[in-house]
N, C-alpha and C positions, 0 to 999 in steps of 0.2 A: 153732560152736567153744565148747566148755565151759570153765568156769573152770579145771578141772584141766589140761585140754589146753593152755591158754594159759600155765600155770605150768611145764610141762615144759621149755620152751625159749622164746626170744623169738619173737614173731610180727609179721611185717609184712604188713599187708593192703592191697592195691591196689585201691581202691574206685572203681567207675564212678559218674558222676553223669549229669545230663542234657545234652542239646545246646542246647535253647532253651526246653523246657517243663519247668518244675521238677517237674511230676507224674510225670515219667519217671524220676526217681531211684529206683533199686532199693531195696526195703524193707530188704534186708540192709545196704546202704550207710548207710541212716539209723540202723540199730541200731548199726553200728560207730561212727558218730559220737557216739552216746550212751555207749558202753561202753568204747572204747579208752583206754589209758593216756596216749597221745600223739597229737594230731592234727596233720597237716602238710598245708598247702595252698600253692597258688602265689601267690595275691594275696588281699588283704583283702576286696574287695567280693564276690566269689563265695563266699568262706569264710563271711561273715555270712549269705548267703542260704541256703547249705546247712545251717548250724547252726539257722536259723530253721525250715527245712523239718523238721528232726529234733526241733524243740521243745525245744532246749537252748541255754544260754548258757554258754560255757566257753572257757578260753584255748586257743590254738593257736600253732604256729610256721609260718613261711613258708619255702619252698624253691623258688626260681624259677630262671631261667636264670642269676642271679647267684650261685647255689649257696652260700647263706649257710653259713659253717663252723659257727657256733654251733648251727644246726638239725641239721647232720650229726653234730656231737659228741653232742648230746641224744639223737638217734635211736640212736646207737651205745650210749650208757649205758642207755637203756630196754631195748633188745634184750639186752644184756649181762645185765641183772638179770631177764631172762625176762618182760619186760613186752610190751604190746601196742601197736604203732604202726600208725595208719591214714593212708595218704596218698591224697589226692584232688586231681586236677588241675582246671583251670578248667572244662573241658568233656569230656563223654564218658568213654571208657575210658582210663585212664593208660598211659604207657609209650611212646606213639607221638608223636614230636616234642614231648616235654615232659621236664623234668628228673627224673622218677620213676625213670628207669633207673638213676641213680647210687644211690638207695636200695635198689633190687633187688640191684645189685651188692654193696653193703654187707651185706645180709642174707645173700647167698650166702657172702660171705667169713666171716661170723660163724657159719655153719651154723644160722641161725635158720630158723624155718618161715615159708613165703611162701604167702600165701592170695590169690586173686583173686576179686573180686565183679564178674562181668561185667555189661554193660549197654549202653547206647547208644554207637555208634561212627559218627562222621560219614562214614568211608570206606564201611562197609557200607550205611548208609543211603542214601548217594549212588548206590551200585551198584544198589540195589534199585528205584530209579526211574529208572535210565538205560537207554535203548534199545539201547545198544551191547552187543555180546558181550563180557562181562567175566569169562568163565569163567577165563581167565588174563589177568593184567595186570602192568604194570611200575609199581612205586610210586616216584615221584621225591621225594616228600616236599616240603620247602621249597627252592626254588631260590635261587641266589645273588641278593643285592640289587642288585648293580652290573649295569646293563643289559647290557653286553657279555658279561659272565660268564654271565648268565641266558640269553642267546641262544645262547651257545656250548654251554651244558648242554642246551637244547632241540634244537639241531642234532645233538648226540651221540645224544640219545634218539630221534630221528627214525628211526634205523636199526632200532629195535626193531619187531617185527611185531605187538605187542600194544598194547592201549590203554594210555594213560599216565594215571596218577592223580597229581594235584598239589594240595598244599596251600599256603597262604600266609596272611599277616595281611591283615585286611579292607582296609586302606588301599592294598595293592598289587594289588588285583584289576584295575583298569584297566591298570596297567603290564604285568602278566602277560599279559593278553589281547592287549595290543599287541604284545608280544614274539612270542606264539604266531601272530599274524596275520603277523608279519614272517617267521617261520620256515616256517609251513605254508601260508600263503596260503589258497587255495581248495582245496587238496589233501585237506584233512581237516575233519571237523566237530568241534565241541566241545559239551561239555555241562557246565553250571554249576548246581550245587545250592546255593542261596542261603539263609541263615538257616534251616537245617533244624530243623524243629519249633518255630521261633519265630513271632512274629506276622506277619513279612514273608516267610514261607517261600515259595519260588518256584523253578522249574526251567526253565532256558533251554537250548534246542537250536538250533544253526544254525551258520553260518560264523563265523569269529572276528571278521570285520568286523561282523557283526550283533550278536555277543556284546559286542563293545567298545562299541558304541552303547548297549546296554542297561545297561552298567555306567556309562556317562557320565551316564545319566538318573538313577542312584541318588543319593539325598540323604543316606543314612546309610551308615555303615561296617558291613557285615554279613559274618559269617563265611560261608566258602564252601568247596566242594570242586570242583575242575576235572577233568573227564575229557576227554582227547584220543582220538578214536576212532583204531583201527588203521588203517594204510594200506590202500587198496584193492589187491586182488591180481588 
């Protein structure tokens, strides 16, 4: 993106970052962190590490699930004045289960230019090392926190003939696997990709009873992706 192109209209860049190994941040994302007029991140700790990787110290704003209105207003102002806004979520490629979608919708409404810098994705990374046939799959995203609602969602999803891809926060892994064991029993296998590209990267395959035992043995709260195999035909 040249300087002239940036000035022709406002620009929103959705920039990918790493999953667990900071060396995986795309070079174009690092350049955007250095050159964009406004940087928006979800949380302070990841933001500081990304800026350190880019070799810069500069101010930024936060936009998390709390949807800070001041950040939204400043993004609007920068785009209106044909400036460059760069958004980076805490992990991976933005827009999936993070608040970046609201910024994309804003840019669309303002007829601003939208640019994506693709990169690491926990979903595609998990699929690449999963033995299940994931040519087609059903993405469930984050299930309800309340146990009975989570079980109801899993029971409804059990009707699908494709593998199920599920994400959740690290501290709910044990509860999620317990719910899967309650719903699927021994009828399906599960695959858990743990701490992808991180220091404790691991991949578990087995029954949900086995997976639940492995999760119970974890001493750290680690990011994960869960894939439930399709039902046997």
